Every structure is written in C-alpha cells, then in structure tokens.
C-alpha positions as CSV (number, residue, x, y, z in Angstrom):
1,M,-3.7,-20.5,62.5
2,R,-6.8,-19.1,61.1
3,S,-5.0,-17.3,58.2
4,F,-3.3,-20.7,57.4
5,F,-6.6,-22.4,56.9
6,L,-8.0,-19.4,55.0
7,G,-5.0,-19.5,52.7
8,L,-5.3,-23.3,52.3
9,G,-9.0,-23.0,51.5
10,I,-8.4,-20.3,48.9
11,S,-5.5,-22.4,47.3
12,L,-7.7,-25.4,47.1
13,M,-10.6,-23.5,45.5
14,L,-8.2,-21.9,42.9
15,T,-6.8,-25.3,42.1
16,G,-10.3,-26.8,41.7
17,I,-11.4,-23.9,39.4
18,L,-8.2,-24.1,37.3
19,G,-8.6,-27.9,37.1
20,M,-12.2,-27.7,36.0
21,W,-11.3,-25.0,33.4
22,Y,-8.6,-27.3,32.0
23,I,-10.9,-30.3,31.8
24,W,-13.7,-28.3,30.1
25,S,-11.3,-26.6,27.6
26,Y,-9.7,-30.0,26.8
27,D,-13.2,-31.6,26.1
28,H,-14.2,-28.6,24.0
29,R,-10.8,-28.2,22.3
30,E,-10.6,-26.7,18.8
31,A,-8.7,-28.2,16.0
32,A,-8.3,-27.3,12.4
33,T,-8.3,-31.0,11.1
34,L,-9.7,-34.3,12.3
35,E,-6.2,-35.8,12.8
36,E,-5.3,-33.0,15.1
37,Y,-8.4,-33.7,17.2
38,A,-8.4,-37.5,17.3
39,R,-6.3,-40.5,16.2
40,L,-7.5,-42.1,12.9
41,E,-6.8,-45.3,11.1
42,L,-8.2,-46.4,7.7
43,A,-7.9,-50.1,6.9
44,V,-8.8,-50.9,3.2
45,A,-10.2,-54.3,2.2
46,R,-9.6,-55.6,-1.3
47,D,-11.0,-58.6,-3.3
48,E,-8.9,-61.3,-4.8
49,T,-8.3,-59.3,-7.9
50,G,-7.0,-56.3,-5.9
51,G,-10.1,-54.2,-6.4
52,L,-11.6,-52.1,-3.7
53,E,-14.2,-53.9,-1.6
54,G,-14.6,-51.6,1.4
55,A,-12.8,-50.0,4.3
56,N,-13.0,-49.6,8.0
57,L,-12.4,-46.3,9.7
58,S,-11.4,-46.3,13.4
59,L,-11.3,-43.1,15.4
60,W,-10.0,-42.7,19.0
61,D,-10.9,-39.6,21.1
62,L,-9.7,-39.1,24.6
63,R,-11.7,-36.8,26.9
64,Y,-12.5,-36.2,30.6
65,D,-16.3,-36.1,30.0
66,E,-18.2,-39.3,30.5
67,A,-20.3,-38.6,27.4
68,K,-20.5,-41.6,25.1
69,L,-20.3,-41.6,21.3
70,Q,-23.5,-42.2,19.4
71,K,-23.7,-45.0,17.0
72,R,-23.7,-42.8,13.9
73,A,-21.4,-40.7,11.8
74,V,-21.7,-38.5,8.7
75,L,-19.1,-38.6,6.0
76,F,-19.0,-35.5,3.8
77,T,-17.2,-35.8,0.4
78,D,-17.1,-32.3,-1.2
79,S,-20.1,-31.3,1.0
80,V,-22.3,-34.3,0.0
81,P,-23.3,-36.1,3.2
82,L,-23.4,-39.9,3.7
83,E,-25.0,-41.2,6.9
84,L,-23.1,-44.1,8.3
85,D,-23.9,-46.6,11.1
86,A,-21.1,-47.0,13.6
87,A,-20.0,-49.2,16.4
88,T,-18.7,-47.5,19.6
89,K,-16.9,-48.4,22.7
90,Q,-15.9,-46.4,25.8
91,T,-13.1,-47.4,28.2
92,Q,-11.7,-45.5,31.1
93,A,-8.0,-44.8,31.1
94,Q,-7.1,-43.3,34.4
95,W,-9.0,-40.0,34.6
96,Q,-9.9,-39.8,31.0
97,Y,-12.3,-41.8,28.9
98,E,-11.2,-43.3,25.6
99,N,-14.1,-43.2,23.1
100,K,-13.7,-45.4,20.0
101,L,-15.7,-45.1,16.8
102,F,-15.7,-47.9,14.2
103,V,-17.3,-47.2,10.8
104,S,-17.5,-49.5,7.7
105,L,-17.2,-47.5,4.6
106,P,-19.0,-48.9,1.5
107,K,-17.3,-49.1,-1.9
108,D,-19.3,-46.2,-3.3
109,A,-18.1,-44.0,-0.4
110,L,-14.5,-45.0,-1.2
111,E,-14.9,-43.9,-4.8
112,K,-16.2,-40.6,-3.7
113,I,-13.2,-40.1,-1.4
114,L,-10.9,-40.9,-4.3
115,A,-12.4,-38.0,-6.3
116,A,-12.9,-35.6,-3.4
117,K,-11.1,-32.4,-2.8
118,E,-12.4,-32.2,0.8
119,V,-13.5,-35.0,3.2
120,R,-15.2,-34.2,6.5
121,I,-16.4,-36.5,9.2
122,K,-19.0,-35.6,11.8
123,F,-19.6,-37.7,14.9
124,F,-21.9,-37.1,17.9
125,Y,-21.8,-37.5,21.7
126,D,-24.9,-38.2,23.8
127,N,-24.5,-34.8,25.6
128,E,-25.5,-33.0,22.4
129,Q,-21.9,-32.2,21.4
130,S,-20.9,-33.0,17.9
131,I,-17.5,-32.8,16.2
132,D,-17.4,-31.8,12.5
133,L,-13.9,-31.6,11.1
134,P,-12.2,-32.0,7.7
135,L,-9.3,-34.3,7.0
136,G,-6.1,-32.3,6.5
137,P,-4.6,-32.1,3.0
138,K,-1.8,-34.5,3.8
139,E,-4.2,-37.0,5.5
140,L,-6.6,-36.8,2.5
141,V,-3.7,-37.6,0.1
142,L,-2.6,-40.5,2.3
143,W,-6.1,-41.9,2.3
144,Q,-6.4,-41.5,-1.5
145,R,-3.0,-43.3,-2.0
146,K,-4.2,-46.2,0.2
147,L,-7.3,-46.5,-1.8
148,R,-5.5,-46.3,-5.2
149,W,-2.9,-48.9,-4.2
C-alpha cells in the first residue's frame, strides 16, 4: 500500500512538472514571424475618393500567463520605429488568456509600410516580457496589396 502511494505521488509530481514546463514553453514560444506567433488582421479605411485614410491592426495572442498587454506598441518599417498607442483587452478562454491588441495606424505609417522591405511590430506585457517579430514576406506582400487596392 505504501509503494502505491509513493508511486502515485511521484506520478503526480512528474505530471505537474511536465505541465508547468509545457505552460512556460508555450508562453515563451519562439516564432520566426509575427503571424506564426499570433493572429493578425489589418483593416484599411479609405476616404470617399478611394485614398488611404488609415488602418486598424488587431492582434490576438493566447497564453497561459495572466500577464496583460500594455497599451503601447512599436511599428518598425525598415528599422525606423514609430511609437503607437494601443487599446488592449484580456479575456479568459478556459485555461488560457486571450490578449487582444488594437492599434490605429496613421496615414504616414501606411505609406511607410507600402515602401518597406521589412515591417516589425513590438508589443509589451506587464511582466516585463516583450515580443518583437517581423511580418513574414507573404504577409508583408498581402498588407501592401491591401493598402494599394
């Protein structure tokens, strides 16, 4: 009976350790591009003549950590930074937290994106973690096509 409880205790400890390792590795996952790390959506706004007026960028990041997104982001176009104010929201989806970041991109930022060879976005969490990833080549071309339309 004693060996049963010893085996059960060791099994529970190993399950806990492996679970904590999985959660930590998911929250600190590495990705080569921003669209591999989080879900993105770019909505373009145009004036009545069809010219660019602005755009809204939405980013969704799922994680187990309760850390919240800070209300700022940095857009890098060919390594030139542009500080942006953001709106954020966090909701709990079962055991994970869905962090949403909403950024309004001004017209001058859109013109820089159109001419850029590389676009990176950096966003911050309140636990001192920051994510700084580029758009993949296909996603950059997609954004530039949306802006040119």
